[in-house]
C-alpha positions in Angstrom: 28.8 -4.9 -5.4 25.3 -4.2 -6.5 24.4 -2.3 -9.7 21.7 -0.5 -7.7 20.4 -0.3 -4.2 16.8 0.7 -3.6 16.1 2.2 -0.2 12.5 1.5 1.0 10.3 -1.5 0.3 7.0 0.4 0.0 5.0 0.6 -3.3 7.5 2.9 -5.0 10.7 1.1 -4.0 9.2 -2.4 -4.7 7.9 -1.3 -8.1 11.3 0.1 -9.0 13.1 -3.1 -7.9 10.5 -5.2 -9.8 11.1 -3.2 -13.0 14.9 -3.6 -12.6 14.5 -7.4 -12.0 13.7 -7.7 -15.7 17.3 -6.9 -16.6 20.7 -8.5 -16.1 21.4 -6.5 -13.0 22.3 -7.2 -9.4 19.8 -5.3 -7.2 19.5 -4.8 -3.5 16.2 -3.8 -1.9 16.7 -2.3 1.6 14.0 -2.0 4.2 14.3 -0.7 7.7 11.3 -2.7 9.0 11.0 -6.4 9.7 9.0 -6.9 6.5 8.1 -5.2 3.3 5.2 -2.7 3.0 5.3 -1.9 6.8 5.8 1.9 6.3 3.5 4.3 4.5 2.2 1.6 2.2 0.7 -0.4 5.1 -1.9 2.2 6.1 -3.2 2.8 2.6 -6.8 3.3 1.4 -6.2 0.9 -1.4 -7.8 3.0 -4.1 -6.8 3.0 -7.8 -7.5 6.6 -8.5 -9.2 7.9 -11.6 -6.8 10.5 -12.9 -8.9 13.7 -12.4 -7.8 15.2 -9.0 -4.6 16.8 -10.3 -3.7 18.9 -13.3 -1.7 17.5 -16.2 1.1 20.0 -15.4 2.0 17.9 -12.3 4.1 14.8 -12.4 1.8 13.0 -10.1 -1.1 13.4 -12.5 0.9 12.0 -15.5 2.1 9.0 -13.5 -1.3 8.4 -11.9 -3.0 8.1 -15.4 -0.2 5.9 -16.7 -0.2 3.7 -13.5 -3.9 3.3 -13.6 -3.7 1.7 -17.0 -1.1 -0.9 -15.9 -3.1 -2.7 -13.2 -4.9 -5.3 -15.4 -1.7 -6.7 -16.7 0.0 -6.6 -13.3 -3.0 -8.3 -11.7 -3.0 -11.0 -14.4 0.7 -11.7 -13.8 0.9 -11.4 -10.1 -2.5 -12.4 -8.8 -3.3 -9.7 -6.2 -6.9 -8.7 -5.5 -8.0 -5.8 -7.7 -11.5 -4.5 -8.7 -12.2 -1.8 -11.2 -15.7 -1.0 -10.0 -15.4 2.7 -10.6 -15.4 6.0 -8.6 -18.3 8.4 -8.0 -17.7 12.0 -7.1 -20.9 13.3 -5.5 -22.1 16.8 -4.8 -25.0 17.9 -2.5 -25.2 21.6 -3.4 -25.1 23.7 -6.6 -21.9 25.3 -5.3 -20.2 21.9 -5.1 -21.3 21.1 -8.6 -19.0 23.9 -9.8 -16.0 22.0 -8.4 -17.4 18.8 -9.9 -17.4 20.4 -13.3 -13.8 21.5 -12.9 -12.7 18.0 -11.9 -14.5 16.5 -14.8 -12.8 18.9 -17.2 -9.5 18.2 -15.6 -9.9 14.5 -16.0 -10.6 15.0 -19.7 -7.6 17.2 -20.1 -5.5 14.4 -18.5 -6.7 12.0 -21.1 -9.0 10.0 -18.9 -11.5 8.0 -20.9 -15.2 7.3 -20.3 -15.8 10.0 -17.7 -19.6 10.5 -17.3 -21.3 13.6 -15.9 -24.3 12.4 -13.9 -27.6 13.9 -12.6 -29.3 12.7 -9.4 -31.2 9.8 -11.1 -28.1 8.4 -12.9 -26.0 8.6 -9.7 -28.7 6.7 -7.7 -28.9 4.1 -10.5 -25.1 3.6 -10.3 -25.2 3.6 -6.5 -28.6 3.1 -4.8 -27.1 3.5 -1.3 -26.2 7.2 -1.9 -28.1 9.8 0.2 -31.1 10.7 -2.0 -30.4 14.4 -1.4 -27.5 14.1 -3.9 -27.6 16.8 -6.6 -25.2 15.4 -9.1 -21.6 14.4 -9.8 -19.6 12.2 -12.2 -18.7 8.6 -12.7 -15.1 7.5 -13.4 -15.4 3.8 -14.4 -11.6 3.4 -14.5 -11.2 3.8 -10.8 -11.2 0.9 -8.4 -9.7 -0.8 -5.3 -6.7 -3.0 -4.7 -5.3 -5.0 -1.7 -2.2 -3.0 -1.1 -0.4 -5.5 1.1 -0.8 -8.4 -1.4 0.2 -6.0 -4.2 3.5 -5.3 -2.5 4.1 -8.9 -1.4 3.4 -10.4 -4.8 5.7 -7.9 -6.5 8.5 -8.6 -4.1 8.1 -12.3 -4.6 8.4 -11.9 -8.3 11.4 -9.6 -8.0 13.2 -12.0 -5.7 12.6 -14.9 -8.0 14.4 -12.8 -10.6 17.5 -12.1 -8.5 16.6 -9.0 -6.4 18.1 -9.5 -2.9 15.9 -8.2 0.0 17.5 -6.9 3.2 15.0 -6.3 5.9 16.0 -4.7 9.3 18.5 -2.6 7.3 18.0 1.0 8.4 20.3 3.2 6.3 22.2 5.6 8.6 24.7 7.1 6.1 25.9 6.9 2.5 29.2 7.9 0.9 30.2 8.0 -2.8 33.9 7.4 -3.5 34.0 8.2 -7.2 32.8 4.8 -8.5 30.2 3.5 -6.1 28.1 4.2 -3.0 28.7 2.6 0.4 25.5 2.5 2.4 25.9 1.8 6.2 23.1 0.6 8.4 22.4 1.7 11.9 23.9 -1.6 13.1 27.1 -1.2 11.0 26.3 -3.4 8.1 27.6 -2.1 4.7 26.3 -2.5 1.2 28.0 -1.2 -1.9 26.2 -0.1 -5.1 26.9 1.9 -8.2 23.5 3.6 -8.0 21.1 4.4 -5.2 17.4 5.0 -5.3 16.0 6.9 -2.3 12.4 5.7 -2.0 12.3 5.9 1.8 8.8 7.4 2.2 8.4 9.5 5.3 12.2 9.4 5.8 13.4 10.3 2.3 14.4 13.7 3.5 16.7 12.1 6.2 18.2 9.6 3.8 18.9 12.4 1.3 20.6 14.5 4.1 22.6 11.5 5.4 23.9 10.9 1.9 24.9 14.5 1.3 22.2 15.0 -1.3 19.5 17.7 -1.5 17.9 19.3 1.6 14.1 19.1 1.7 11.5 18.5 4.3 8.9 15.7 4.4 5.8 16.9 6.3 3.6 14.0 7.5 -0.1 14.4 6.8 -2.0 12.0 9.1 -5.1 10.3 8.0 -7.4 8.2 10.3 -9.4 5.4 8.8 -12.1 3.1 10.1 -13.0 -0.4 8.9 -16.6 -1.7 8.9 -17.6 -5.3 9.2 -18.2 -7.4 6.1 -21.9 -7.5 7.0 -22.3 -3.8 7.1 -25.4 -2.8 5.1 -23.6 0.4 4.1 -21.2 -1.3 1.7 -21.5 0.5 -1.7 -20.7 -0.9 -5.1 -18.4 2.0 -6.0 -15.8 4.2 -4.3 -17.6 7.3 -3.1 -15.7 10.6 -3.1 -17.0 13.9 -1.8 -16.1 17.2 -3.4 -12.4 17.7 -2.4 -10.8 20.5 -0.3 -7.5 22.2 -0.8 -5.6 19.7 1.4 -7.6 16.5 1.0 -9.6 14.4 -1.5 -12.1 14.2 1.4 -13.5 11.5 3.6 -14.5 8.6 1.4 -16.6 5.4 1.5 -14.5 2.6 0.1 -15.7 -0.9 -0.7 -12.3 -2.7 -0.3 -11.1 -5.3 -2.8 -11.4 -8.0 -0.1 -15.0 -7.4 0.9 -15.0 -5.0 3.9 -15.9 -1.3 3.8 -13.5 1.5 4.8 -14.4 5.1 5.8 -11.8 7.9 5.9 -9.2 9.3 5.8 -8.8 12.6 7.7 -6.0 15.0 6.7 -4.1 16.6 9.5 -0.5 17.9 9.4 1.8 16.6 12.1 5.5 16.9 13.0 5.6 13.4 14.4 6.5 10.7 11.9 5.5 8.0 14.3 2.1 9.4 15.3 -0.4 6.8 14.1 -2.9 7.3 16.9 -6.6 7.4 16.4 -9.3 9.2 18.5 -13.0 8.9 19.3 -13.6 12.5 18.3 -12.1 11.9 14.8 -14.2 8.7 14.5 -17.4 10.6 15.3 -16.4 13.3 12.7 -15.8 10.7 10.0 -19.0 8.8 10.7 -21.0 12.1 10.6 -19.4 13.1 7.3 -19.9 9.8 5.4 -23.5 9.5 6.6 -24.2 12.6 4.6 -23.1 10.6 1.5 -24.2 7.0 2.1 -27.2 5.6 3.9 -26.7 2.9 6.6 -23.3 4.0 8.0 -23.2 3.0 11.7 -20.4 3.3 14.3 -21.6 -0.1 15.6 -20.2 -1.7 12.5 -16.6 -0.4 13.0 -14.3 -3.3 13.8 -10.9 -1.5 13.9 -9.2 1.9 13.3 -5.8 2.8 12.0 -3.9 5.9 10.9 -1.5 6.4 8.0 1.0 9.2 7.4 1.4 10.6 3.9 4.9 12.0 3.0 4.1 15.5 1.8 6.5 18.0 0.2 5.8 21.7 0.2 5.2 21.6 -3.6 2.5 18.8 -3.1 3.9 17.1 -6.2 6.1 14.0 -6.6 9.9 14.7 -6.5 11.4 12.0 -8.8 14.7 13.0 -10.5 18.4 12.4 -10.5 20.2 14.3 -7.7 21.9 17.5 -8.8 24.1 17.5 -5.8 25.6 13.9 -5.7 26.3 11.4 -8.4 24.2 8.3 -9.2 21.5 9.1 -6.7 17.8 9.1 -7.7 15.3 10.9 -5.4 11.8 9.4 -5.2 10.2 11.6 -2.5 6.8 13.1 -1.7 4.9 10.1 -2.9 1.6 10.7 -1.3 -1.8 10.1 -2.8 -2.2 8.9 -5.6 1.2 7.2 -5.0 -0.3 3.6 -4.9 -2.0 4.2 -8.3 1.1 5.8 -9.8 3.5 3.2 -8.3 3.9 0.9 -11.3 4.5 4.0 -13.5 6.9 5.3 -10.9 9.0 2.1 -11.1 9.1 2.4 -14.9 10.0 6.2 -14.6 12.8 5.5 -12.2 14.1 2.7 -14.3 14.3 5.1 -17.3 16.2 7.7 -15.2 18.8 5.1 -14.2 19.2 4.0 -17.8 19.7 7.6 -18.9 22.1 8.1 -16.1 24.4 5.4 -17.4 23.2 2.1 -15.8 23.5 -0.4 -18.6 20.4 -2.6 -19.0 20.2 -5.9 -20.9 16.8 -7.6 -20.8 16.7 -11.1 -19.4 14.4 -12.4 -22.1 14.2 -16.1 -21.8 16.1 -16.1 -18.5 13.3 -14.1 -16.8 11.3 -16.2 -14.4 7.6 -15.7 -14.9 5.9 -14.3 -11.8 4.3 -16.6 -9.3 0.6 -15.7 -9.1 -0.1 -14.9 -5.5 -3.3 -17.0 -5.1 -3.5 -19.0 -1.9 -7.3 -18.6 -1.3 -9.6 -21.3 -2.6 -13.3 -20.6 -2.2 -15.1 -23.5 -4.0 -16.0 -26.7 -2.1 -14.6 -28.7 -5.0 -11.1 -27.1 -4.8 -11.1 -27.4 -1.0 -12.0 -31.1 -1.3 -9.1 -31.6 -3.7 -6.7 -29.7 -1.4 -7.9 -31.6 1.7 -7.0 -34.9 0.0 -3.4 -33.6 -0.4 -3.2 -31.8 3.0 -5.9 -31.7 5.6 -4.5 -28.4 6.9 -6.3 -26.6 4.0 -9.6 -27.3 5.7 -8.4 -26.6 9.3 -9.7 -23.1 9.8 -7.5 -20.9 12.0 -9.1 -17.5 11.4 -12.9 -17.9 11.6 -13.8 -14.3 10.7 -11.9 -14.4 7.4 -12.0 -18.2 6.9 -8.2 -18.6 6.7 -6.8 -22.1 7.0 -3.7 -23.4 8.7 -2.2 -24.2 5.3 -2.5 -20.6 4.3 -0.7 -19.5 7.4 2.1 -22.0 6.6 2.2 -20.6 3.1 2.8 -17.1 4.4 5.6 -18.4 6.7 7.3 -20.2 3.8 7.3 -16.9 1.9 9.3 -15.3 4.7 6.5 -13.7 6.9 7.1 -14.5 10.5 5.6 -11.5 12.3 1.9 -11.4 13.3 1.4 -8.3 11.1 3.2 -9.9 8.1 1.0 -13.0 8.3 -2.1 -10.8 8.7 -1.3 -8.7 5.6 -0.4 -11.8 3.6 -3.4 -13.9 4.4 -5.9 -11.5 6.1 -5.9 -13.7 9.2 -6.8 -11.3 12.1 -8.5 -8.7 9.9 -12.1 -9.7 10.6 -14.7 -8.9 13.2 -12.7 -10.1 16.3 -9.5 -8.6 15.1 -7.3 -11.6 16.0 -9.0 -12.3 19.3 -9.6 -15.9 18.3 -6.7 -16.7 15.9 -3.6 -14.7 17.2 -2.5 -17.4 19.7 -3.1 -20.1 17.2 -1.0 -18.3 14.5 1.8 -17.8 17.0 1.9 -21.5 17.8 2.0 -22.3 14.1 4.8 -19.8 13.5 6.8 -21.1 16.4 6.3 -24.7 15.3 7.3 -24.0 11.6 10.2 -21.8 12.3 11.6 -22.9 15.6 11.3 -19.3 17.0 10.4 -19.5 20.7 6.9 -18.1 21.5 8.4 -15.5 23.7 10.5 -14.1 20.9 7.7 -13.7 18.4 6.8 -10.1 17.5 3.8 -8.2 16.1 5.9 -6.2 13.6 9.5 -6.8 14.4 11.8 -4.8 16.6 10.7 -4.5 20.2 7.0 -5.4 19.5 7.2 -8.7 21.5 3.8 -10.4 21.9 4.3 -12.1 25.2 5.5 -10.4 28.4 4.8 -10.7 32.1 4.7 -13.6 34.6 2.4 -16.6 34.9 3.2 -18.8 37.8 6.9 -19.8 37.5 7.1 -18.7 33.9 8.4 -15.1 33.3 8.8 -13.4 29.9 10.5 -10.1 29.6 
């Protein structure tokens, strides 16, 4: 019997589980995929937003501003990559400057500090790579970028060290409340009992709610295509560059990621298909053309990969976080689209308070709380590598040449429970560089098989049926 079961191991569910791990509680974190962060959170722009895109009347604005202020402490404790380099919102016409003024005023109303209205010269001083036809804009120094995968992984590791039990490959098919507790049944028939349930299932929060007899609502996927530029791209700016937003999107951005690459995108297109993560050449051309108007040096030749993410949008466009009015002990955490990543630490805090007010008794662990393990496995200096080599030569055996990832780092990821190719990629960045795994994938597979005993033919890209080997070579056949 768990005190609470959190459905969904994306940024919202993980932040909630991490908050609850500070108390004398028995918590289950349920994820339908083979690893955490494999849903909405996987295809994320990685921006820590500046608190000016939404009015203070919305829940998302209040949690965004609160969440933004929490990242320094979280980064210090958990060790994920985070950079507060600031955000520039840029306008290229006098008409766009009207919207810029409104966003600036909205940010001030939200309590955002240190916003700075800028003319052309000041913008070019802050970001020399801007198109010199820029008219004006404003600077939000509190914005930045984060490595979303490492953020999720480090928070899960800390939560598990403090007693949270993670159940991957647990797809909740139904839930029933018998008067004292919930029984959640997976698609394969496994059952978990919990006094309280948190529905943080992202794109599928509407289905979970329906299957548990709670509120009826509809999640509308909004697809966003993004493209990653090589580390050597001359277009990499110092700040996150935003255009003037539209009614449905914050626009197509230029993002200097926390790990050194540059991302352009996303688009914003409503779709009915919750599994549609396709990308297209036409959209790529559209994105490149748009960002070229903002930043000099953007070239399609520098694109090394593309991906698409689906934002879980509600008709209201706001977050839906509250205790269910239809069934007992059930907290809805739905519609967590942008700026969900920025708001996520505040979402976890907010949900924790809802559970406490609903009757979940919480006693802080105090001295029994295990301090987080800083998620630092990369060592850049020659001195630190020499010292590590003396202990284990695998620290200097490079497996991924593009990102300079060693065999020891791959083993570290495996020992933290990541045995899919995507899980290791997100944990270490192996396979994220120019060749996109062309050199290192087979080497990683051999290491995983050696360390875990899993036969090569059973290894997967992301769990489920995503086997990496198939076909026939001579007398060897893999189905």
